[in-house]
DRENLUMZA-780337 format. One line per 2 residues: their letters; for each residue x, z, y of C-alpha. Coordinates in steps of 0.2 Angstrom, whole numbers, plus 2048, in hexadecimal, padded with zeros to 3 digits. Layout:
BEGIN
a	X:Z:Y; ...
//
This chain:
BEGIN
ms	82B:937:7CA; 822:92A:7D5
pa	820:92E:7E8; 80D:92F:7E5
cg	80F:93E:7DA; 81B:948:7E5
pa	817:959:7ED; 80E:951:7FC
aq	802:948:7F1; 7FF:958:7E7
se	7FC:962:7F7; 7F0:955:7FD
rs	7E5:956:7ED; 7E5:969:7EE
ap	7DE:969:7FF; 7CF:95D:7FE
en	7C9:962:810; 7D8:958:817
vp	7D1:948:80F; 7C9:93D:81C
ga	7BB:938:80F; 7B6:94A:80C
gq	7B4:94E:81E; 7A9:93F:822
te	79A:946:819; 79A:956:824
vq	79C:94C:834; 78D:941:82F
eh	782:94F:82B; 786:958:83B
ar	782:948:845; 771:946:83C
ng	76C:958:840; 772:955:852
aq	77F:962:851; 790:960:859
sp	79E:95E:84C; 7AD:96A:84F
ap	7BD:962:855; 7C8:95F:846
es	7D8:969:845; 7E8:960:849
ka	7F1:95E:838; 7FF:953:832
rl	7F9:943:82B; 7FD:940:819
rk	802:92F:813; 7F9:929:804
ac	7F9:916:805; 807:90C:7FC
dp	813:900:806; 809:8F0:804
cs	7F8:8F8:808; 800:901:817
ir	807:8F0:81D; 7F7:8E7:81B
kv	7ED:8F6:822; 7E1:8F7:814
kc	7DB:906:80A; 7E5:90A:7FA
de	7DB:911:7EB; 7EA:91B:7E5
ag	7E7:915:7D4; 7FA:911:7D1
pp	807:90D:7D2; 802:8FF:7D2
cr	7F2:901:7DC; 7E4:8F5:7D9
ac	7E7:8EB:7E9; 7FA:8E8:7E4
ag	7F5:8E4:7D3; 7E9:8D7:7D9
ld	7F5:8CF:7E5; 804:8D1:7D9
lp	80E:8DB:7E6; 81A:8E9:7E3
ct	811:8FA:7E5; 81F:905:7EE
fd	81F:914:7F9; 830:911:801
rp	82A:90B:812; 82C:919:820
sr	81D:91F:828; 818:918:839
rr	80A:91B:845; 7FC:90F:845
gp	7FE:8FE:84E; 7F4:8EE:852
pn	7EA:8E6:844; 7F5:8DD:836
rh	7F3:8CB:83A; 7FF:8C7:82C
ae	7F3:8CB:81E; 7E5:8C2:827
ai	7F0:8B3:827; 7F3:8B4:815
kr	7E0:8B5:811; 7DD:8A7:81C
lr	7EA:89D:813; 7E3:8A0:802
fd	7D1:89D:806; 7D2:88F:813
sp	7DE:884:809; 7D7:874:803
gn	7CE:876:7F3; 7D2:888:7F2
sg	7DC:884:7E2; 7E0:896:7DE
ts	7F2:895:7E2; 7FB:8A5:7DE
ap	7FE:8B2:7EC; 80F:8B5:7F4
ss	819:8C2:7EA; 81F:8CB:7F9
pt	81C:8CB:80C; 82C:8C1:80E
ha	826:8B4:803; 815:8B4:80C
aq	81E:8B1:81C; 827:8A2:815
tl	817:89B:80E; 80E:89D:81F
at	81D:895:828; 81C:886:81C
fa	809:885:81E; 80B:885:831
qq	817:876:830; 80B:86B:828
hv	803:85E:834; 7F6:851:834
ls	7FC:840:82D; 800:833:83B
ae	80B:824:83E; 819:82F:844
vi	81A:836:832; 822:826:82D
lp	82E:823:83C; 82E:826:84E
fp	821:81B:857; 82D:80F:860
ll	837:80C:851; 826:809:847
ql	821:7FC:853; 831:7F2:851
ll	82E:7F2:83E; 81C:7EC:840
dd	822:7DE:84B; 82E:7D9:83D
yf	81F:7DA:831; 815:7CE:83B
ty	825:7C3:83D; 82B:7C2:82B
ih	81D:7C8:81F; 80D:7C2:828
pm	811:7AF:828; 80D:7AE:815
tp	803:7BF:813; 7F8:7BD:822
vp	7F0:7CE:821; 7EA:7D8:82B
he	7E4:7CF:83B; 7F2:7D2:847
ps	7E8:7D4:858; 7DC:7E0:850
fr	7EA:7EA:848; 7F4:7EB:858
aa	7E5:7F1:862; 7E1:7FE:855
le	7F3:804:856; 7F2:805:868
rr	7E2:810:867; 7EC:81B:85A
ed	7E0:818:84C; 7EC:820:841
ls	7E7:831:847; 7D5:82F:842
np	7D4:821:835; 7DD:824:825
tf	7DA:812:81F; 7E4:80C:82E
la	7F2:818:82B; 7F3:813:819
ll	7F3:801:81E; 801:804:82B
as	80C:80D:81E; 809:7FF:812
mv	80E:7F2:81E; 81E:7FB:823
gc	823:7FE:811; 820:7EC:80D
lv	82C:7E7:81B; 839:7F3:815
aa	838:7ED:803; 839:7DB:808
fp	845:7DC:816; 84F:7EC:815
wr	85C:7E6:821; 84F:7E5:82F
ar	84C:7F7:82D; 85E:7FB:82C
lh	861:7F1:83C; 854:7FB:846
lq	85A:80B:840; 86C:808:845
aq	866:801:856; 85C:811:85A
nm	869:81D:852; 85D:823:845
ek	866:81F:835; 862:831:82F
la	850:82E:82F; 852:823:81F
pn	862:824:815; 85D:814:80C
st	84E:808:80A; 848:811:7FA
sl	845:821:803; 83B:819:811
id	831:80E:805; 82C:81E:7FB
rc	828:827:80B; 81C:819:810
hk	814:819:7FF; 811:82B:7FF
ia	809:82B:810; 7FE:81C:80B
id	7F8:826:7FB; 7F6:836:805
ac	7EC:82D:813; 7E0:825:806
gp	7DD:836:7FF; 7D7:83D:7EE
ay	7C6:836:7EF; 7CC:825:7F2
ld	7C2:81C:7E5; 7B2:825:7EA
kn	7B0:81D:7FC; 7A9:80C:801
ft	7B7:800:800; 7BB:7F3:80E
vh	7C6:7E4:80E; 7D4:7EF:815
da	7D5:7FA:805; 7D8:7EA:7FB
vi	7E6:7E5:808; 7EE:7F6:806
ny	7EE:7F5:7F3; 7F5:7E3:7F4
lq	803:7E8:7FF; 808:7F7:7F4
gl	808:7EB:7E5; 813:7DF:7EF
ig	81F:7EE:7F3; 820:7F0:7E0
ay	825:7DE:7DD; 832:7DF:7EB
tf	83A:7EE:7E3; 838:7E8:7D1
nw	82C:7F6:7CD; 820:7EB:7C2
qs	815:7F9:7BC; 811:7FE:7CE
cr	80F:7EB:7D2; 802:7E8:7C4
ay	7F9:7F8:7C7; 7F6:7F5:7DA
fg	7F2:7E2:7D8; 7E5:7E7:7CB
qc	7DE:7F4:7D7; 7DD:7E7:7E4
lt	7D4:7DB:7D9; 7C8:7E9:7D4
is	7C4:7EC:7E7; 7C3:7DA:7EA
ri	7B6:7D8:7DD; 7AC:7E7:7E3
ig	7AB:7E0:7F5; 7A9:7CE:7EF
lh	7B8:7C6:7F6; 7B9:7BB:7E7
qa	7A8:7B3:7EB; 7A6:7A4:7F6
kg	798:7AC:7FF; 78B:7B9:7FC
sg	787:7CB:7FD; 799:7D0:7F9
ha	79F:7CD:80A; 791:7D8:812
dy	799:7E7:80A; 7A7:7E6:816
eg	79F:7DD:824; 797:7ED:82B
tp	7A9:7F4:82D; 7AE:7F1:840
sg	7BA:7E3:842; 7CC:7E7:843
ms	7D0:7F9:83E; 7C4:804:849
sn	7BC:813:840; 7B0:817:84F
gr	7A5:807:84E; 79F:7FB:85B
dg	790:7F3:861; 784:7ED:853
al	781:7DB:859; 78D:7D3:84D
qe	788:7DE:83F; 776:7D8:841
qg	77C:7C6:840; 785:7CB:82F
td	795:7C1:833; 7A5:7C8:83A
li	7B2:7BA:83A; 7C1:7C5:83A
lq	7BB:7CE:82A; 7B5:7BE:822
el	7C7:7B6:824; 7CF:7C6:81F
gr	7C5:7C6:80F; 7CA:7B4:80B
rt	7DC:7B6:80F; 7DD:7C6:804
fw	7D5:7BC:7F5; 7E1:7AD:7F7
im	7F1:7B8:7F9; 7EC:7C1:7E9
fv	7E9:7B0:7E1; 7FB:7AB:7E5
ai	802:7BC:7E0; 7F9:7BB:7CF
ks	7FF:7A9:7CC; 811:7AF:7D0
lh	80F:7BD:7C4; 80A:7B2:7B6
rl	819:7A7:7B9; 824:7B6:7B6
gv	81C:7B9:7A5; 80E:7C6:7AA
sc	7FF:7C4:79E; 7EF:7BD:7A5
ae	7E6:7CC:79D; 7EF:7D9:7A8
vw	7EB:7D1:7B9; 7E1:7C1:7BB
ip	7D4:7B8:7C5; 7C6:7AF:7BB
pa	7C6:79C:7BD; 7BA:795:7CA
tp	7AA:78D:7C3; 79D:782:7CB
ke	791:792:7CC; 79F:79E:7D2
py	7AC:794:7DC; 7BA:79C:7E5
pp	7B8:7A0:7F8; 7BD:793:804
lp	7CF:793:80B; 7D1:79D:81B
le	7CE:794:82C; 7DE:78C:832
vd	7DF:796:842; 7EB:7A2:848
dm	7E6:7B5:84A; 7E7:7B4:85D
yl	7D9:7A7:85D; 7CE:7B0:851
es	7C1:7BC:858; 7B4:7C6:84F
nr	7A6:7BB:856; 7AE:7AA:859
vl	7BD:79F:856; 7C7:799:865
sq	7CF:787:865; 7E0:786:85E
ph	7EC:77E:86A; 7F2:76C:866
ga	803:768:861; 807:779:859
ic	806:77B:846; 7FA:789:841
mm	801:797:837; 7F2:797:82B
ta	7F5:784:827; 805:789:81E
fn	7FC:797:815; 7EF:78B:80F
mn	7FC:77E:809; 805:78B:7FF
vr	7F4:790:7F7; 7F1:77E:7F3
if	802:77D:7EA; 7FE:78B:7DF
st	7EC:784:7DB; 7F4:774:7D4
yd	7F4:77B:7C2; 7E4:784:7C2
ll	7DF:77A:7B3; 7EF:77F:7A9
tt	7EB:791:7AD; 7D9:790:7A6
ve	7E0:787:796; 7ED:795:793
lv	7E0:7A2:796; 7D6:79B:787
yg	7E4:796:77B; 7F2:7A0:781
vg	803:79C:789; 80D:78F:780
ei	800:78A:773; 7FD:778:76E
fd	7EB:772:76B; 7EC:760:771
wd	7FD:75A:776; 7F7:74A:77D
rq	7EA:752:788; 7F6:760:78D
kr	803:753:793; 7F6:74B:79E
ml	7F1:75C:7A5; 803:75F:7AA
eq	804:74D:7B1; 7F4:751:7BC
cl	7FC:761:7C2; 80C:759:7C7
ya	803:74B:7D0; 7F8:757:7DA
lq	808:760:7DF; 810:750:7E4
ki	801:74C:7EF; 801:75C:7F8
se	814:75A:7FC; 810:749:804
el	802:751:80E; 80D:75F:815
pq	80F:75F:828; 820:75A:82E
el	822:76B:836; 821:773:825
rh	82C:767:81B; 83E:76D:817
dp	84C:761:814; 856:767:805
ss	866:761:80C; 864:76B:81C
rf	866:77D:820; 857:788:826
al	856:78B:839; 85B:79E:837
er	86D:79C:83A; 87A:7AA:835
ed	87F:7AC:847; 86D:7B1:84C
hf	86D:7BF:83F; 87C:7C7:846
sr	876:7C5:858; 867:7CF:854
mq	873:7DE:851; 872:7E4:863
pp	877:7F5:869; 869:802:86D
ge	869:7FF:880; 866:7EC:87E
yg	859:7ED:871; 849:7E3:875
nq	838:7EA:876; 829:7E6:86B
ne	822:7D9:876; 832:7CE:876
gv	836:7D2:863; 846:7CF:85A
fs	846:7BC:85B; 845:7B2:86B
dr	838:7A6:863; 82D:7AF:856
rk	823:7A1:852; 832:796:84D
tq	838:7A4:841; 826:7A5:839
te	826:792:837; 837:792:82E
iq	831:7A0:823; 822:796:81E
ka	82C:787:81C; 838:790:810
di	829:798:806; 820:787:804
ym	830:77F:7FE; 833:78C:7F2
sq	821:78B:7EC; 823:779:7E9
lg	833:77B:7DF; 82C:78A:7D5
tr	81D:780:7D0; 827:771:7CB
sy	832:77B:7C1; 824:785:7B9
lv	81B:774:7B4; 82B:76C:7AD
ek	830:77B:7A3; 81E:77C:79D
yw	820:76A:797; 82F:76F:78D
dl	828:77E:786; 818:775:780
hd	824:766:77A; 82E:772:76F
an	81E:77B:768; 817:76A:764
kr	827:765:75A; 826:776:751
rq	814:773:74C; 818:761:746
ah	826:768:73C; 81B:774:733
nd	80C:768:732; 801:775:73B
ap	7F0:76F:741; 7EC:772:753
pd	7DE:77E:757; 7CD:777:75C
sp	7C9:774:76E; 7BB:77F:776
gi	7AE:774:77E; 7B0:77A:790
va	7C3:777:78F; 7C1:767:786
va	7B5:760:793; 7C1:765:7A1
ld	7CF:75C:799; 7C5:74D:796
rl	7C2:74B:7A8; 7D5:748:7AB
pa	7D8:736:7AE; 7E1:72C:7A1
rq	7F3:727:7A3; 7F6:716:7AB
gn	807:713:7A6; 817:71C:7AB
lq	817:71A:7BE; 807:710:7C2
hg	7FA:716:7CE; 805:725:7D3
rl	805:72C:7C1; 816:734:7BC
dl	820:730:7AC; 81F:740:7A2
ge	82C:73A:795; 83A:746:790
ry	846:73C:79B; 83C:73E:7AA
ma	839:751:7A7; 84C:753:7A5
eq	84F:74B:7B5; 842:756:7BD
re	84A:766:7B7; 85B:760:7BD
ev	853:75C:7CE; 84B:76D:7D0
vq	85B:776:7CB; 865:76C:7D8
nl	858:770:7E6; 859:782:7E2
ln	86C:782:7E4; 86A:779:7F4
ls	85D:786:7FA; 868:795:7F5
gs	876:78D:800; 86B:78C:80F
ic	866:79E:810; 871:7AA:81A
hv	87A:7B7:810; 873:7C4:81C
dl	861:7C1:815; 868:7C3:803
dl	866:7D6:804; 861:7E2:7F5
nv	84F:7E7:7F5; 852:7F8:7EC
vg	85E:801:7F6; 862:7F5:804
f	869:801:811
//
């Protein structure tokens, strides 16, 4: 027999005058007639509510067990709770209701199965906090990692604008601007993916190894924070150039960690955003879509003088830099065998040319309304970036032809040999124009000696601040990184063109063996190839000999240079990118 059907309940039903609801009608009638209601007799209060309804201080309909309230909340309808006198209002139930109805989206999550589970749910909900930079790592450690980003990553990926970003970080834009927080998390994740030993170094120096057991956990944390900061309605907002930068950095993280699916997806998203805001255009209305955004990373706006003029130099240069770093990234993916149909930039045409190369000025001399004079005698960081872009641009015609015919297809072997000749000649010319500060001698080692790496492992008490940085001469380090990157781009492009020659050479041999006729040349491609100058002999007028013997020598030279380069790199830098801690 349930407690609700016991003798107390039967006695209660046999005496309806004891029910509070029955006495309320008489009291109301006496009050309306002006009569004084007699004082109620003091009797023992009979308990009718079940335990959950009693705890929540709500009326129980006595329809159970289970009662309607317990059935609706999926609570056990029991009568085991000892009787207590009335106390203060039950804030526990009010908190449960608030949790259910004030949760984002009110997605209909199931109610707690018991008061104990409800308390656990409330405790979990109370621990949730607003996303900020401290969710990634403690702020001092975060600043050290950002210093490393601008030292190691920024020389060849010059986004974002460093002075604007540091000013926004000092204002703590991460607390009010989700785009800034997503960019910050992407920058940290990119640094850890590319240089995991740098993050390990800082964690050990600050005695914070437990914050990230390995680089993968820290990269995943940065990725999750960036995605959460962008929000579920990410594609519905007005894009800015910083949204394209975020997607590029996430794609770069995928490349560093060998997650090619993520790399292609984020690079494709970056290209989509770039086309929406017009980064692929030389000039026009596309840039106006993000010129209204305040320079730097501010979300609070600024005076409208520059917005009326329609030109913000910082955002203009960020747009150009973003386009050209994507240009280099896509060219690199195509070298690795990624199909042009997955991620690609359409070839430039006379009516739709590519945007100009970025201004050769360092970030500290670039302001939103003017460009300061670059000091004489110092090589500009953007000069190395533009030289690297020009190296990848030497075989644009080859990319266009492969886009029409396919990779490794023969349509006119003589013209294709002349095309490869032109590409190698353009590459040689750029190598000759390279400034002396950016040239690398294959027989020498890079300036980052092994002793410097171990000297950076300082104890926590002697660790430098963010202004001094890790290196005594940051600009020297950046120059060495740019020098190495340009040298590798030259070797990679030479190797790509030489191997392309041998692939086409073998394909032509197979076609001749089967007596296959070459396909017809489309008019636009044929016209472009006809513009190539005729060969003037083997080595005349700077033209290269593209015979088999010459190409074999080129292949051997490239391999030898790669071996020399691998011997000049410190073994500390040869760290695994996946789980580098």
